[in-house]
A tleap script that builds the chain and sets N, CA, C and O, in Angstrom:
source leaprc.protein.ff14SB
mol = sequence {
  NMET ARG ILE GLY LEU ASP LEU LEU GLU THR
  GLU ARG MET GLU ARG LEU LEU GLU ASN ALA
  ALA PHE MET ARG ARG ALA PHE SER ALA SER
  GLU ARG GLU TYR ILE GLN SER ARG GLY GLY
  SER ALA ALA GLN THR ALA ALA GLY ILE PHE
  CYS ALA LYS GLU ALA LEU ALA LYS ALA ALA
  GLY VAL GLY LEU ILE ALA VAL LEU ARG ALA
  HIE GLU ILE ARG HIE GLU ASP SER GLY THR
  PRO TYR PHE ASP ILE PRO GLY VAL SER VAL
  SER ILE THR HIE THR ALA ARG THR ALA ALA
  ALA CYS VAL LEU PHE ASP PRO GLY LYS ALA
  LYS CPHE
}
set mol.1.N position { 12.156 -119.822 -122.245 }
set mol.1.CA position { 11.485 -120.757 -120.989 }
set mol.1.C position { 12.101 -120.458 -119.917 }
set mol.1.O position { 13.306 -120.366 -120.150 }
set mol.2.N position { 11.810 -120.237 -118.706 }
set mol.2.CA position { 12.478 -120.061 -117.510 }
set mol.2.C position { 12.315 -121.246 -116.357 }
set mol.2.O position { 11.166 -121.616 -116.114 }
set mol.3.N position { 13.097 -121.677 -115.847 }
set mol.3.CA position { 13.145 -122.919 -114.915 }
set mol.3.C position { 13.399 -122.364 -113.240 }
set mol.3.O position { 14.388 -121.745 -112.847 }
set mol.4.N position { 12.286 -122.754 -112.469 }
set mol.4.CA position { 12.569 -122.392 -110.696 }
set mol.4.C position { 12.519 -124.025 -110.369 }
set mol.4.O position { 11.787 -124.882 -110.864 }
set mol.5.N position { 13.627 -124.155 -109.292 }
set mol.5.CA position { 13.510 -125.153 -108.311 }
set mol.5.C position { 13.912 -125.316 -106.766 }
set mol.5.O position { 14.993 -124.903 -106.346 }
set mol.6.N position { 13.189 -125.797 -106.147 }
set mol.6.CA position { 13.477 -125.350 -104.797 }
set mol.6.C position { 13.316 -126.699 -104.088 }
set mol.6.O position { 12.596 -127.602 -104.513 }
set mol.7.N position { 14.075 -126.757 -102.933 }
set mol.7.CA position { 14.105 -127.896 -102.011 }
set mol.7.C position { 14.075 -127.589 -100.644 }
set mol.7.O position { 14.772 -126.646 -100.273 }
set mol.8.N position { 13.359 -128.242 -99.769 }
set mol.8.CA position { 13.152 -128.179 -98.118 }
set mol.8.C position { 12.855 -129.404 -97.519 }
set mol.8.O position { 12.082 -130.292 -97.877 }
set mol.9.N position { 13.773 -129.290 -96.310 }
set mol.9.CA position { 13.623 -130.391 -95.449 }
set mol.9.C position { 12.123 -130.249 -94.718 }
set mol.9.O position { 11.566 -129.355 -94.081 }
set mol.10.N position { 11.820 -131.392 -95.078 }
set mol.10.CA position { 10.122 -131.705 -94.271 }
set mol.10.C position { 9.915 -131.623 -92.885 }
set mol.10.O position { 8.760 -131.500 -92.477 }
set mol.11.N position { 11.024 -131.682 -91.957 }
set mol.11.CA position { 11.250 -131.528 -90.860 }
set mol.11.C position { 11.009 -130.101 -90.033 }
set mol.11.O position { 10.601 -129.829 -88.904 }
set mol.12.N position { 11.526 -129.245 -91.311 }
set mol.12.CA position { 11.232 -127.641 -90.989 }
set mol.12.C position { 9.614 -127.813 -91.137 }
set mol.12.O position { 8.900 -127.944 -90.143 }
set mol.13.N position { 9.249 -127.803 -92.083 }
set mol.13.CA position { 7.816 -127.771 -92.066 }
set mol.13.C position { 6.952 -128.386 -91.060 }
set mol.13.O position { 5.914 -127.851 -90.669 }
set mol.14.N position { 7.438 -129.645 -90.595 }
set mol.14.CA position { 6.362 -130.267 -89.359 }
set mol.14.C position { 6.184 -129.216 -88.472 }
set mol.14.O position { 5.002 -128.951 -88.257 }
set mol.15.N position { 7.115 -128.448 -87.817 }
set mol.15.CA position { 7.443 -127.255 -86.824 }
set mol.15.C position { 6.243 -126.223 -87.546 }
set mol.15.O position { 5.192 -126.180 -86.906 }
set mol.16.N position { 6.287 -125.526 -88.604 }
set mol.16.CA position { 5.700 -124.820 -89.196 }
set mol.16.C position { 4.142 -125.261 -89.377 }
set mol.16.O position { 3.445 -124.397 -89.910 }
set mol.17.N position { 3.569 -126.325 -89.060 }
set mol.17.CA position { 2.440 -126.579 -89.665 }
set mol.17.C position { 1.628 -126.289 -88.364 }
set mol.17.O position { 0.423 -126.069 -88.481 }
set mol.18.N position { 2.220 -126.274 -87.118 }
set mol.18.CA position { 1.459 -125.511 -85.857 }
set mol.18.C position { 1.418 -124.089 -85.963 }
set mol.18.O position { 0.500 -123.461 -85.434 }
set mol.19.N position { 2.292 -123.547 -86.573 }
set mol.19.CA position { 2.173 -122.092 -86.502 }
set mol.19.C position { 0.816 -121.615 -87.506 }
set mol.19.O position { 0.723 -121.774 -88.723 }
set mol.20.N position { 0.008 -121.106 -86.752 }
set mol.20.CA position { -1.182 -120.748 -87.808 }
set mol.20.C position { -1.109 -119.706 -88.469 }
set mol.20.O position { -1.610 -119.717 -89.594 }
set mol.21.N position { -0.530 -118.615 -88.022 }
set mol.21.CA position { -0.270 -117.299 -88.858 }
set mol.21.C position { 0.395 -117.705 -89.977 }
set mol.21.O position { -0.108 -117.381 -91.052 }
set mol.22.N position { 1.755 -118.555 -89.983 }
set mol.22.CA position { 2.684 -118.907 -91.161 }
set mol.22.C position { 1.590 -119.606 -91.948 }
set mol.22.O position { 1.706 -119.395 -93.156 }
set mol.23.N position { 0.497 -120.424 -91.597 }
set mol.23.CA position { -0.143 -121.391 -92.650 }
set mol.23.C position { -1.008 -120.454 -93.157 }
set mol.23.O position { -1.422 -120.746 -94.279 }
set mol.24.N position { -1.493 -119.232 -92.612 }
set mol.24.CA position { -2.362 -118.680 -93.151 }
set mol.24.C position { -1.725 -117.591 -94.363 }
set mol.24.O position { -2.351 -117.215 -95.354 }
set mol.25.N position { -0.434 -117.233 -94.027 }
set mol.25.CA position { 0.681 -116.301 -94.760 }
set mol.25.C position { 1.290 -117.278 -96.188 }
set mol.25.O position { 1.893 -116.819 -97.158 }
set mol.26.N position { 0.965 -118.533 -95.976 }
set mol.26.CA position { 1.938 -119.120 -96.903 }
set mol.26.C position { 1.059 -120.169 -97.982 }
set mol.26.O position { 1.496 -120.739 -98.982 }
set mol.27.N position { -0.523 -120.210 -97.324 }
set mol.27.CA position { -1.156 -121.272 -98.203 }
set mol.27.C position { -3.001 -120.800 -98.123 }
set mol.27.O position { -3.751 -120.430 -97.220 }
set mol.28.N position { -3.094 -120.971 -99.063 }
set mol.28.CA position { -4.551 -120.629 -99.397 }
set mol.28.C position { -5.360 -121.264 -98.462 }
set mol.28.O position { -4.813 -122.108 -97.751 }
set mol.29.N position { -6.890 -120.976 -98.265 }
set mol.29.CA position { -7.890 -121.834 -97.728 }
set mol.29.C position { -7.747 -123.168 -98.298 }
set mol.29.O position { -7.630 -124.137 -97.548 }
set mol.30.N position { -7.747 -123.292 -99.555 }
set mol.30.CA position { -8.188 -124.529 -100.142 }
set mol.30.C position { -6.700 -125.293 -99.830 }
set mol.30.O position { -6.887 -126.506 -99.731 }
set mol.31.N position { -5.384 -124.942 -99.662 }
set mol.31.CA position { -4.521 -125.554 -99.426 }
set mol.31.C position { -4.384 -126.024 -98.187 }
set mol.31.O position { -3.911 -127.130 -97.925 }
set mol.32.N position { -4.805 -125.177 -97.341 }
set mol.32.CA position { -4.906 -125.719 -95.924 }
set mol.32.C position { -5.661 -126.791 -96.005 }
set mol.32.O position { -5.129 -127.832 -95.619 }
set mol.33.N position { -6.895 -126.860 -96.446 }
set mol.33.CA position { -7.673 -127.840 -96.240 }
set mol.33.C position { -7.017 -129.263 -96.816 }
set mol.33.O position { -7.205 -130.315 -96.206 }
set mol.34.N position { -6.176 -129.200 -98.132 }
set mol.34.CA position { -5.550 -130.189 -98.808 }
set mol.34.C position { -4.936 -130.864 -97.898 }
set mol.34.O position { -5.090 -132.041 -97.574 }
set mol.35.N position { -4.077 -129.902 -97.405 }
set mol.35.CA position { -2.871 -130.276 -96.394 }
set mol.35.C position { -3.290 -131.232 -94.983 }
set mol.35.O position { -2.673 -132.195 -94.527 }
set mol.36.N position { -4.318 -130.717 -94.579 }
set mol.36.CA position { -5.037 -131.457 -93.564 }
set mol.36.C position { -5.581 -133.027 -93.862 }
set mol.36.O position { -5.524 -134.066 -93.204 }
set mol.37.N position { -5.992 -132.772 -94.836 }
set mol.37.CA position { -6.500 -133.976 -95.474 }
set mol.37.C position { -5.688 -135.253 -95.700 }
set mol.37.O position { -6.061 -136.420 -95.817 }
set mol.38.N position { -4.368 -134.654 -95.731 }
set mol.38.CA position { -3.247 -135.632 -95.974 }
set mol.38.C position { -2.734 -136.629 -94.631 }
set mol.38.O position { -1.962 -137.587 -94.611 }
set mol.39.N position { -3.348 -136.102 -93.774 }
set mol.39.CA position { -2.996 -137.223 -92.582 }
set mol.39.C position { -1.467 -136.977 -92.128 }
set mol.39.O position { -0.934 -135.879 -91.965 }
set mol.40.N position { -0.866 -138.294 -91.957 }
set mol.40.CA position { 0.198 -138.300 -91.483 }
set mol.40.C position { 1.339 -137.782 -92.675 }
set mol.40.O position { 2.482 -137.526 -92.296 }
set mol.41.N position { 1.077 -137.682 -93.711 }
set mol.41.CA position { 2.065 -136.973 -94.821 }
set mol.41.C position { 1.723 -135.416 -94.938 }
set mol.41.O position { 2.023 -134.757 -95.934 }
set mol.42.N position { 1.157 -134.965 -93.977 }
set mol.42.CA position { 0.770 -133.471 -93.923 }
set mol.42.C position { 2.043 -132.360 -94.247 }
set mol.42.O position { 2.063 -131.347 -94.947 }
set mol.43.N position { 3.028 -132.986 -93.460 }
set mol.43.CA position { 4.165 -132.002 -93.601 }
set mol.43.C position { 4.970 -132.230 -94.862 }
set mol.43.O position { 5.666 -131.287 -95.239 }
set mol.44.N position { 4.972 -133.231 -95.492 }
set mol.44.CA position { 5.320 -133.466 -96.681 }
set mol.44.C position { 4.582 -132.871 -98.112 }
set mol.44.O position { 5.003 -132.572 -99.230 }
set mol.45.N position { 3.429 -132.870 -97.535 }
set mol.45.CA position { 2.503 -132.107 -98.714 }
set mol.45.C position { 2.625 -130.870 -98.726 }
set mol.45.O position { 2.665 -130.232 -99.779 }
set mol.46.N position { 2.707 -130.305 -97.487 }
set mol.46.CA position { 3.002 -128.710 -97.445 }
set mol.46.C position { 4.356 -128.017 -97.883 }
set mol.46.O position { 4.387 -126.867 -98.320 }
set mol.47.N position { 5.593 -128.904 -97.709 }
set mol.47.CA position { 6.585 -128.655 -98.155 }
set mol.47.C position { 6.597 -128.724 -99.344 }
set mol.47.O position { 7.152 -127.806 -99.948 }
set mol.48.N position { 6.014 -129.792 -100.074 }
set mol.48.CA position { 5.805 -129.877 -101.842 }
set mol.48.C position { 5.210 -128.441 -102.189 }
set mol.48.O position { 5.865 -127.617 -102.827 }
set mol.49.N position { 4.068 -128.229 -101.777 }
set mol.49.CA position { 3.421 -126.886 -102.204 }
set mol.49.C position { 4.214 -125.993 -101.838 }
set mol.49.O position { 4.635 -125.212 -102.692 }
set mol.50.N position { 4.576 -125.886 -100.647 }
set mol.50.CA position { 5.728 -124.356 -100.448 }
set mol.50.C position { 6.756 -124.386 -101.428 }
set mol.50.O position { 7.086 -123.270 -101.829 }
set mol.51.N position { 7.307 -125.279 -101.886 }
set mol.51.CA position { 8.467 -125.543 -102.910 }
set mol.51.C position { 8.156 -125.035 -104.074 }
set mol.51.O position { 8.910 -124.367 -104.781 }
set mol.52.N position { 6.776 -125.405 -104.362 }
set mol.52.CA position { 6.256 -125.025 -105.604 }
set mol.52.C position { 5.969 -123.439 -106.076 }
set mol.52.O position { 5.992 -122.940 -107.201 }
set mol.53.N position { 5.689 -122.848 -104.760 }
set mol.53.CA position { 5.371 -121.506 -105.015 }
set mol.53.C position { 6.849 -120.906 -105.052 }
set mol.53.O position { 7.094 -119.912 -105.737 }
set mol.54.N position { 7.842 -121.559 -104.275 }
set mol.54.CA position { 9.166 -120.613 -104.209 }
set mol.54.C position { 9.825 -121.144 -105.579 }
set mol.54.O position { 10.659 -120.405 -106.101 }
set mol.55.N position { 9.602 -122.029 -106.031 }
set mol.55.CA position { 10.053 -122.340 -107.503 }
set mol.55.C position { 9.428 -121.511 -108.331 }
set mol.55.O position { 10.130 -120.992 -109.200 }
set mol.56.N position { 8.042 -121.187 -108.290 }
set mol.56.CA position { 7.394 -120.368 -109.154 }
set mol.56.C position { 8.089 -118.858 -109.220 }
set mol.56.O position { 8.469 -118.294 -110.246 }
set mol.57.N position { 8.154 -118.357 -107.874 }
set mol.57.CA position { 8.628 -117.122 -107.792 }
set mol.57.C position { 10.172 -116.983 -108.587 }
set mol.57.O position { 10.417 -115.995 -109.279 }
set mol.58.N position { 10.968 -117.871 -108.435 }
set mol.58.CA position { 12.556 -118.067 -108.854 }
set mol.58.C position { 12.322 -117.941 -110.211 }
set mol.58.O position { 13.028 -117.180 -110.873 }
set mol.59.N position { 11.269 -118.695 -110.811 }
set mol.59.CA position { 11.423 -119.175 -112.287 }
set mol.59.C position { 10.719 -117.574 -113.189 }
set mol.59.O position { 11.001 -117.179 -114.320 }
set mol.60.N position { 9.831 -117.000 -112.242 }
set mol.60.CA position { 9.259 -115.677 -112.767 }
set mol.60.C position { 9.955 -114.359 -112.494 }
set mol.60.O position { 9.628 -113.298 -113.026 }
set mol.61.N position { 10.894 -114.503 -111.662 }
set mol.61.CA position { 11.649 -113.406 -111.392 }
set mol.61.C position { 10.849 -112.565 -110.189 }
set mol.61.O position { 11.132 -111.367 -110.214 }
set mol.62.N position { 10.250 -112.810 -109.522 }
set mol.62.CA position { 9.680 -112.167 -108.580 }
set mol.62.C position { 9.521 -112.604 -107.219 }
set mol.62.O position { 9.747 -113.760 -106.861 }
set mol.63.N position { 9.078 -111.548 -106.354 }
set mol.63.CA position { 9.223 -112.043 -104.977 }
set mol.63.C position { 8.402 -113.285 -104.222 }
set mol.63.O position { 7.366 -113.592 -104.811 }
set mol.64.N position { 8.595 -113.785 -103.431 }
set mol.64.CA position { 7.943 -115.276 -102.571 }
set mol.64.C position { 6.572 -114.518 -102.408 }
set mol.64.O position { 5.545 -114.808 -103.021 }
set mol.65.N position { 6.723 -113.404 -101.398 }
set mol.65.CA position { 5.564 -112.797 -100.719 }
set mol.65.C position { 4.560 -112.659 -102.224 }
set mol.65.O position { 3.488 -113.259 -102.150 }
set mol.66.N position { 4.769 -112.110 -103.208 }
set mol.66.CA position { 3.379 -112.204 -104.157 }
set mol.66.C position { 3.137 -113.161 -104.629 }
set mol.66.O position { 1.979 -113.226 -105.040 }
set mol.67.N position { 3.960 -114.325 -104.834 }
set mol.67.CA position { 3.635 -115.641 -105.157 }
set mol.67.C position { 2.409 -116.301 -103.959 }
set mol.67.O position { 1.279 -116.758 -104.132 }
set mol.68.N position { 3.193 -116.107 -102.801 }
set mol.68.CA position { 2.505 -116.812 -101.643 }
set mol.68.C position { 0.869 -116.598 -101.354 }
set mol.68.O position { 0.092 -117.404 -100.843 }
set mol.69.N position { 0.555 -115.003 -101.937 }
set mol.69.CA position { -0.745 -114.514 -101.504 }
set mol.69.C position { -1.247 -114.484 -103.086 }
set mol.69.O position { -2.211 -113.720 -103.034 }
set mol.70.N position { -1.127 -114.840 -104.228 }
set mol.70.CA position { -1.522 -114.683 -105.274 }
set mol.70.C position { -1.973 -115.715 -106.091 }
set mol.70.O position { -2.926 -115.542 -106.850 }
set mol.71.N position { -1.319 -116.876 -105.999 }
set mol.71.CA position { -1.185 -118.072 -106.737 }
set mol.71.C position { -1.405 -119.141 -105.672 }
set mol.71.O position { -0.973 -118.974 -104.532 }
set mol.72.N position { -2.183 -120.422 -106.092 }
set mol.72.CA position { -2.344 -121.355 -105.282 }
set mol.72.C position { -1.958 -122.848 -106.269 }
set mol.72.O position { -2.079 -122.940 -107.491 }
set mol.73.N position { -1.477 -123.912 -105.324 }
set mol.73.CA position { -1.700 -125.159 -105.942 }
set mol.73.C position { -2.896 -125.626 -105.714 }
set mol.73.O position { -3.501 -125.574 -104.644 }
set mol.74.N position { -3.413 -126.293 -107.153 }
set mol.74.CA position { -4.573 -127.150 -107.167 }
set mol.74.C position { -4.325 -128.392 -107.551 }
set mol.74.O position { -3.225 -128.540 -108.083 }
set mol.75.N position { -5.134 -129.536 -107.433 }
set mol.75.CA position { -4.689 -130.761 -107.825 }
set mol.75.C position { -5.968 -131.282 -108.912 }
set mol.75.O position { -7.144 -131.015 -108.666 }
set mol.76.N position { -5.589 -131.976 -110.006 }
set mol.76.CA position { -6.463 -132.554 -110.718 }
set mol.76.C position { -7.116 -133.856 -110.033 }
set mol.76.O position { -6.503 -134.154 -109.009 }
set mol.77.N position { -8.052 -134.599 -110.283 }
set mol.77.CA position { -8.793 -135.750 -109.733 }
set mol.77.C position { -7.463 -136.815 -109.614 }
set mol.77.O position { -7.266 -137.544 -108.642 }
set mol.78.N position { -6.698 -136.747 -110.685 }
set mol.78.CA position { -5.543 -137.744 -110.718 }
set mol.78.C position { -4.585 -137.431 -109.535 }
set mol.78.O position { -3.703 -138.241 -109.246 }
set mol.79.N position { -4.745 -136.249 -108.833 }
set mol.79.CA position { -3.637 -135.879 -107.670 }
set mol.79.C position { -2.670 -135.150 -108.231 }
set mol.79.O position { -1.835 -134.733 -107.430 }
set mol.80.N position { -2.469 -134.778 -109.680 }
set mol.80.CA position { -1.464 -133.898 -110.211 }
set mol.80.C position { -1.435 -132.436 -109.894 }
set mol.80.O position { -2.467 -131.831 -110.183 }
set mol.81.N position { -0.471 -131.754 -109.364 }
set mol.81.CA position { -0.798 -130.587 -109.037 }
set mol.81.C position { -0.519 -129.699 -110.205 }
set mol.81.O position { 0.034 -130.210 -111.179 }
set mol.82.N position { -0.837 -128.422 -110.227 }
set mol.82.CA position { -0.699 -127.439 -111.391 }
set mol.82.C position { -1.157 -125.899 -110.736 }
set mol.82.O position { -1.985 -125.796 -109.831 }
set mol.83.N position { -0.642 -125.045 -111.202 }
set mol.83.CA position { -0.869 -123.564 -110.985 }
set mol.83.C position { -1.890 -123.319 -112.033 }
set mol.83.O position { -1.715 -123.790 -113.157 }
set mol.84.N position { -3.235 -122.424 -111.673 }
set mol.84.CA position { -4.264 -122.116 -112.431 }
set mol.84.C position { -3.372 -120.881 -113.604 }
set mol.84.O position { -4.038 -119.932 -114.020 }
set mol.85.N position { -1.987 -121.012 -114.012 }
set mol.85.CA position { -1.464 -120.058 -114.507 }
set mol.85.C position { -1.240 -120.410 -116.168 }
set mol.85.O position { -0.470 -121.350 -116.361 }
set mol.86.N position { -1.739 -119.859 -117.221 }
set mol.86.CA position { -1.254 -120.322 -118.679 }
set mol.86.C position { 0.437 -120.444 -118.664 }
set mol.86.O position { 0.904 -119.550 -117.959 }
set mol.87.N position { 1.184 -121.071 -119.092 }
set mol.87.CA position { 2.335 -121.115 -119.494 }
set mol.87.C position { 3.134 -121.421 -118.238 }
set mol.87.O position { 4.296 -121.012 -118.228 }
set mol.88.N position { 2.774 -121.947 -117.393 }
set mol.88.CA position { 3.226 -122.539 -116.184 }
set mol.88.C position { 3.006 -124.284 -116.193 }
set mol.88.O position { 2.014 -124.930 -116.530 }
set mol.89.N position { 4.228 -124.711 -115.729 }
set mol.89.CA position { 4.051 -126.384 -115.697 }
set mol.89.C position { 4.760 -126.830 -114.299 }
set mol.89.O position { 5.991 -126.810 -114.291 }
set mol.90.N position { 4.282 -127.110 -113.476 }
set mol.90.CA position { 4.855 -127.648 -112.168 }
set mol.90.C position { 5.161 -129.403 -111.941 }
set mol.90.O position { 4.617 -130.376 -112.462 }
set mol.91.N position { 5.954 -129.327 -111.220 }
set mol.91.CA position { 6.302 -130.895 -110.828 }
set mol.91.C position { 6.620 -130.969 -109.131 }
set mol.91.O position { 7.463 -130.313 -108.521 }
set mol.92.N position { 6.057 -131.567 -108.808 }
set mol.92.CA position { 5.997 -131.804 -107.140 }
set mol.92.C position { 6.622 -133.201 -106.554 }
set mol.92.O position { 5.986 -134.215 -106.840 }
set mol.93.N position { 7.787 -133.351 -105.775 }
set mol.93.CA position { 8.096 -134.656 -105.185 }
set mol.93.C position { 8.307 -134.473 -104.049 }
set mol.93.O position { 8.290 -133.327 -103.600 }
set mol.94.N position { 8.548 -135.480 -103.319 }
set mol.94.CA position { 8.909 -135.568 -101.780 }
set mol.94.C position { 9.156 -137.160 -101.361 }
set mol.94.O position { 8.751 -138.120 -102.016 }
set mol.95.N position { 9.949 -137.224 -100.066 }
set mol.95.CA position { 10.527 -138.133 -99.614 }
set mol.95.C position { 9.592 -138.002 -97.979 }
set mol.95.O position { 8.554 -137.358 -97.827 }
set mol.96.N position { 10.180 -138.651 -97.111 }
set mol.96.CA position { 9.919 -138.740 -95.759 }
set mol.96.C position { 10.759 -137.202 -95.198 }
set mol.96.O position { 10.331 -136.446 -94.325 }
set mol.97.N position { 11.792 -137.073 -95.834 }
set mol.97.CA position { 12.742 -136.068 -95.176 }
set mol.97.C position { 12.833 -134.817 -96.393 }
set mol.97.O position { 13.261 -133.743 -95.971 }
set mol.98.N position { 12.545 -134.866 -97.543 }
set mol.98.CA position { 12.667 -133.759 -98.427 }
set mol.98.C position { 11.826 -133.540 -99.246 }
set mol.98.O position { 11.291 -134.604 -99.559 }
set mol.99.N position { 11.309 -132.480 -99.912 }
set mol.99.CA position { 10.370 -132.216 -100.760 }
set mol.99.C position { 10.981 -131.163 -101.652 }
set mol.99.O position { 11.556 -130.183 -101.179 }
set mol.100.N position { 10.852 -131.372 -102.928 }
set mol.100.CA position { 11.169 -130.581 -104.209 }
set mol.100.C position { 10.038 -130.295 -105.111 }
set mol.100.O position { 9.007 -130.965 -105.150 }
set mol.101.N position { 10.327 -129.127 -105.923 }
set mol.101.CA position { 9.712 -128.858 -106.885 }
set mol.101.C position { 10.178 -128.326 -108.127 }
set mol.101.O position { 11.257 -127.759 -107.958 }
set mol.102.N position { 9.792 -128.293 -109.270 }
set mol.102.CA position { 10.340 -127.731 -110.544 }
set mol.102.C position { 9.467 -126.923 -111.175 }
set mol.102.O position { 8.372 -127.422 -111.435 }
set mol.103.N position { 9.660 -125.824 -111.486 }
set mol.103.CA position { 8.493 -124.944 -112.115 }
set mol.103.C position { 9.136 -124.645 -113.597 }
set mol.103.O position { 10.293 -124.249 -113.736 }
set mol.104.N position { 8.338 -124.860 -114.560 }
set mol.104.CA position { 9.002 -124.178 -116.183 }
set mol.104.C position { 7.640 -122.996 -116.536 }
set mol.104.O position { 6.422 -123.143 -116.629 }
set mol.105.N position { 8.363 -122.061 -116.637 }
set mol.105.CA position { 7.740 -120.600 -116.585 }
set mol.105.C position { 8.067 -120.246 -118.149 }
set mol.105.O position { 9.229 -120.078 -118.517 }
set mol.106.N position { 6.986 -120.148 -119.016 }
set mol.106.CA position { 7.282 -119.451 -120.286 }
set mol.106.C position { 6.857 -117.991 -120.150 }
set mol.106.O position { 5.670 -117.749 -119.931 }
set mol.107.N position { 7.745 -117.000 -120.266 }
set mol.107.CA position { 7.149 -115.495 -119.950 }
set mol.107.C position { 6.367 -114.990 -121.406 }
set mol.107.O position { 5.791 -113.908 -121.515 }
set mol.108.N position { 6.454 -115.778 -122.237 }
set mol.108.CA position { 5.638 -115.207 -123.644 }
set mol.108.C position { 4.145 -115.593 -123.626 }
set mol.108.O position { 3.232 -115.079 -124.272 }
set mol.109.N position { 4.093 -116.757 -122.615 }
set mol.109.CA position { 2.244 -117.470 -122.404 }
set mol.109.C position { 1.999 -117.102 -120.869 }
set mol.109.O position { 0.821 -117.064 -120.514 }
set mol.110.N position { 2.818 -116.873 -120.083 }
set mol.110.CA position { 2.418 -116.600 -118.760 }
set mol.110.C position { 1.660 -115.325 -118.459 }
set mol.110.O position { 2.026 -114.193 -118.774 }
set mol.111.N position { 0.674 -115.620 -117.878 }
set mol.111.CA position { -0.063 -113.977 -117.416 }
set mol.111.C position { 0.280 -114.083 -115.971 }
set mol.111.O position { -0.252 -114.922 -115.244 }
set mol.112.N position { 0.987 -113.404 -115.643 }
set mol.112.CA position { 1.439 -113.309 -114.207 }
set mol.112.C position { 0.856 -112.032 -113.532 }
set mol.112.O position { 1.116 -111.783 -112.355 }
savepdb mol mol.pdb
quit
């Protein structure tokens, strides 16, 4: 089992939400739609999703660019986030100022 962890100040993401090119590179269309639906907590949501992708890259030992383009965070009806990758678990948290994510990656089960 491998672990990836990432942390991001949400203030940084607030500025990046206005950058359409960054948003297209960092988030899938469905992720961008989900982020926009979060209203006043859009920056926290975007920061959490970005942290999850960074944590996945760290746990899997791959570059962030490969994760940004190939994998997306989805949400169960309850709001629980997940990657659609067997052998990968994710937890995301945020406050008004900081977002963090932790990913557990099982190299024996993950089809990456």
